[in-house]
Backbone as ProteinMPNN parsed JSONL, in Angstrom:
{"seq_chain_A": "XXXXXXXXXXXXXXXXXXXXXXXXXXXXXXXXXXXXXXXXXXXXXXXXXXXXXXXXXXXXXXXXXXXXXXXXX", "coords_chain_A": {"N_chain_A": [[-11.26, 3.128, -4.352], [-11.447, -0.011, -2.962], [-13.974, -2.477, -3.421], [-14.208, -4.737, -2.325], [-15.262, -6.811, 0.346], [-13.654, -8.287, 2.015], [-11.254, -6.956, 2.434], [-9.642, -4.907, 4.776], [-9.466, -1.606, 5.115], [-6.458, 0.448, 5.744], [-4.801, 2.698, 5.293], [-5.176, 5.697, 3.248], [-3.55, 7.124, 0.536], [-2.765, 10.321, -0.461], [-5.649, 11.372, -0.864], [-6.802, 13.862, -1.219], [-8.409, 14.451, -3.218], [-11.162, 13.168, -5.261], [-10.488, 10.829, -6.836], [-9.755, 8.298, -6.687], [-7.627, 7.384, -4.957], [-4.341, 5.896, -4.28], [-4.257, 3.036, -1.992], [-3.954, 1.314, 1.066], [-4.322, -1.986, 2.187], [-5.416, -4.593, 4.544], [-5.794, -8.006, 4.021], [-7.17, -10.378, 5.456], [-8.024, -12.963, 4.749], [-6.447, -13.714, 2.787], [-3.562, -15.722, 1.629], [-0.613, -15.95, 3.697], [1.577, -14.99, 2.356], [0.523, -13.034, 0.839], [-0.878, -11.142, 2.221], [-0.936, -8.549, 2.606], [-2.064, -5.637, 0.806], [-1.621, -3.244, -1.566], [-3.108, -0.741, -3.461], [-3.344, 0.995, -6.573], [-4.351, 4.165, -8.183], [-5.257, 3.381, -10.695], [-6.431, 0.998, -10.639], [-4.741, -1.258, -10.397], [-2.829, -3.516, -8.418], [-0.522, -4.468, -5.762], [0.562, -7.184, -3.982], [1.74, -8.43, -0.856], [3.763, -10.077, 1.718], [3.24, -9.566, 5.277], [5.692, -9.431, 6.529], [7.411, -8.552, 4.387], [6.197, -6.151, 3.894], [6.721, -4.98, 6.284], [9.621, -4.706, 6.003], [9.708, -2.878, 4.001], [8.647, -0.666, 5.175], [10.474, -0.384, 7.191], [12.788, 0.313, 5.702], [11.953, 2.749, 4.634], [11.723, 4.288, 6.861], [14.281, 4.496, 7.615], [15.318, 6.168, 5.729], [16.086, 5.176, 3.265], [14.478, 5.505, 1.062], [14.138, 8.082, 0.428], [15.532, 9.283, -1.727], [13.913, 8.63, -3.813], [11.657, 10.358, -3.554], [12.889, 12.943, -3.753], [13.602, 12.873, -6.516], [11.134, 12.493, -7.618], [9.428, 14.694, -7.617]], "CA_chain_A": [[-11.405, 2.329, -3.267], [-11.832, -1.347, -3.196], [-15.35, -2.848, -2.957], [-14.094, -6.1, -1.648], [-15.468, -6.757, 1.763], [-12.467, -8.851, 2.675], [-10.23, -6.061, 2.622], [-9.668, -3.928, 5.806], [-8.597, -0.404, 4.835], [-5.505, 0.726, 6.665], [-4.452, 4.117, 4.979], [-5.225, 6.279, 1.879], [-2.475, 8.01, 0.244], [-3.229, 11.575, -1.204], [-6.843, 11.794, -0.193], [-7.048, 15.353, -1.6], [-9.369, 14.355, -4.335], [-12.105, 12.03, -5.39], [-10.053, 10.228, -8.103], [-9.444, 6.861, -6.429], [-6.276, 7.451, -4.519], [-3.734, 4.675, -3.724], [-4.753, 2.76, -0.723], [-3.302, 0.228, 1.726], [-5.409, -2.83, 2.98], [-5.004, -6.043, 4.891], [-6.689, -9.087, 3.576], [-7.086, -11.494, 6.548], [-8.358, -14.23, 4.173], [-5.304, -14.084, 1.854], [-2.46, -16.501, 2.16], [0.356, -15.128, 4.424], [2.499, -14.21, 1.398], [-0.126, -11.997, 0.061], [-1.85, -10.45, 3.032], [-0.852, -6.878, 2.481], [-2.329, -5.128, -0.566], [-1.521, -1.837, -2.009], [-3.744, -0.584, -4.729], [-3.148, 2.266, -7.09], [-5.411, 4.812, -8.685], [-5.5, 2.8, -11.988], [-6.991, -0.296, -10.447], [-3.788, -2.221, -10.309], [-2.511, -3.751, -6.956], [0.697, -5.241, -5.37], [0.292, -7.891, -2.723], [3.041, -8.89, -0.201], [3.556, -10.55, 3.171], [3.445, -8.628, 6.515], [7.183, -9.295, 6.659], [7.761, -7.784, 3.312], [5.789, -4.778, 4.231], [7.599, -4.426, 7.533], [10.915, -4.299, 5.59], [9.478, -1.655, 3.361], [8.367, 0.521, 6.188], [11.8, 0.051, 8.007], [13.78, 0.99, 4.783], [11.446, 4.126, 4.542], [12.017, 5.141, 8.097], [15.705, 4.605, 7.661], [15.596, 7.204, 4.711], [16.483, 4.635, 2.053], [13.562, 5.815, -0.107], [14.277, 9.534, 0.282], [15.957, 9.723, -3.146], [12.755, 8.787, -4.702], [10.956, 11.675, -3.27], [13.721, 13.994, -4.226], [13.588, 12.941, -7.965], [9.829, 12.247, -8.117], [8.553, 15.845, -7.57]], "C_chain_A": [[-11.833, 0.968, -3.676], [-13.259, -1.638, -2.709], [-15.32, -4.168, -2.392], [-14.201, -6.204, -0.108], [-14.407, -7.544, 2.619], [-11.458, -8.045, 3.116], [-10.466, -5.017, 3.727], [-8.808, -2.856, 5.413], [-7.611, 0.131, 5.923], [-5.121, 2.351, 6.422], [-4.882, 4.381, 3.597], [-4.198, 7.321, 1.639], [-2.899, 9.032, -0.727], [-4.569, 11.981, -0.401], [-7.336, 13.211, -0.353], [-8.099, 15.41, -2.645], [-10.356, 13.17, -4.182], [-11.769, 11.193, -6.61], [-9.605, 8.76, -7.78], [-8.006, 6.828, -6.003], [-5.751, 6.199, -4.119], [-4.248, 4.361, -2.222], [-3.889, 1.567, -0.174], [-4.29, -0.721, 2.51], [-4.759, -3.946, 3.531], [-6.048, -6.889, 4.495], [-6.367, -10.244, 4.468], [-7.268, -12.761, 5.793], [-7.346, -14.706, 3.187], [-4.262, -15.05, 2.457], [-1.35, -15.534, 2.772], [1.177, -14.336, 3.44], [1.856, -13.133, 0.635], [-1.14, -11.298, 0.836], [-2.068, -9.019, 2.942], [-1.133, -6.47, 1.051], [-2.423, -3.699, -0.652], [-2.089, -1.573, -3.301], [-3.524, 0.797, -5.284], [-4.377, 2.839, -7.721], [-5.826, 4.376, -10.122], [-6.054, 1.428, -11.895], [-6.047, -1.534, -10.295], [-3.419, -2.523, -8.722], [-1.215, -4.573, -6.856], [0.337, -5.891, -4.059], [1.64, -8.402, -2.294], [2.795, -9.464, 1.155], [3.818, -9.342, 4.097], [4.971, -8.454, 6.668], [7.926, -8.436, 5.634], [7.47, -6.361, 3.443], [6.376, -4.098, 5.334], [8.84, -3.909, 7.108], [10.742, -3.095, 4.796], [9.47, -0.497, 4.287], [9.764, 0.691, 6.963], [12.873, 0.785, 7.023], [13.242, 2.406, 4.581], [11.801, 4.879, 5.628], [13.533, 5.354, 8.196], [16.207, 5.664, 6.635], [16.172, 6.52, 3.448], [15.494, 4.992, 0.762], [13.528, 7.212, -0.278], [14.664, 10.0, -1.099], [14.792, 9.74, -3.999], [11.835, 9.915, -4.676], [11.58, 12.93, -3.897], [13.651, 14.029, -5.822], [12.148, 12.935, -8.506], [8.862, 13.559, -8.136], [8.436, 16.617, -8.954]], "O_chain_A": [[-12.537, 0.819, -4.674], [-13.691, -1.096, -1.691], [-16.36, -4.695, -1.998], [-13.327, -5.736, 0.621], [-14.361, -7.399, 3.84], [-10.794, -8.352, 4.106], [-11.443, -4.277, 3.621], [-7.589, -3.013, 5.341], [-8.076, 0.229, 7.058], [-5.168, 3.141, 7.365], [-4.971, 3.452, 2.794], [-4.003, 8.256, 2.416], [-3.381, 8.656, -1.796], [-4.561, 12.775, 0.539], [-8.23, 13.654, 0.368], [-8.63, 16.494, -2.887], [-10.379, 12.385, -3.234], [-12.675, 10.86, -7.373], [-9.093, 8.095, -8.68], [-7.204, 6.231, -6.722], [-6.522, 5.373, -3.63], [-4.581, 5.233, -1.419], [-3.181, 0.917, -0.943], [-5.002, -0.256, 3.399], [-3.659, -4.304, 3.109], [-7.208, -6.499, 4.627], [-5.41, -10.986, 4.25], [-6.618, -13.715, 6.222], [-7.325, -15.868, 2.78], [-4.132, -15.149, 3.677], [-1.237, -14.394, 2.323], [1.447, -13.153, 3.65], [2.496, -12.398, -0.117], [-2.161, -10.874, 0.295], [-3.122, -8.418, 3.15], [-0.452, -6.955, 0.148], [-3.169, -3.02, 0.053], [-1.598, -2.148, -4.271], [-3.516, 1.744, -4.496], [-5.384, 2.138, -7.822], [-6.713, 5.011, -10.693], [-6.163, 0.728, -12.902], [-6.495, -2.663, -10.098], [-3.767, -1.704, -7.871], [-0.869, -5.296, -7.791], [-0.135, -5.231, -3.133], [2.521, -8.744, -3.082], [1.693, -9.337, 1.688], [4.461, -8.343, 3.775], [5.429, -7.341, 6.927], [8.885, -7.725, 5.934], [8.285, -5.478, 3.174], [6.535, -2.878, 5.385], [9.274, -2.867, 7.601], [11.625, -2.242, 4.885], [10.199, 0.487, 4.159], [10.133, 1.81, 7.32], [13.655, 1.651, 7.415], [14.081, 3.277, 4.352], [12.174, 6.043, 5.477], [13.985, 6.318, 8.815], [17.384, 6.022, 6.661], [16.716, 7.232, 2.604], [15.819, 4.731, -0.396], [12.83, 7.608, -1.212], [14.162, 11.016, -1.58], [14.596, 10.645, -4.81], [11.304, 10.357, -5.695], [10.918, 13.802, -4.459], [13.644, 15.12, -6.392], [11.913, 13.302, -9.658], [7.717, 13.51, -8.587], [7.722, 17.615, -9.046]]}, "name": "protein", "num_of_chains": 1, "seq": "XXXXXXXXXXXXXXXXXXXXXXXXXXXXXXXXXXXXXXXXXXXXXXXXXXXXXXXXXXXXXXXXXXXXXXXXX"}
């Protein structure tokens, strides 16, 4: 979990352990093109705009990421 007080937590992925699961945050103080932050359980992160994140969500809803789940198990 991030200790940065600027980051508002939105979702935790996994959550079945205490190992620092990946998380989704909104950083209201970040520039528009880096407002959304996804952290992984290794301390790395990806930042993107809200528009880019909306596109990712739309593609996931449309099933375009389903093949990743089928091969990632």
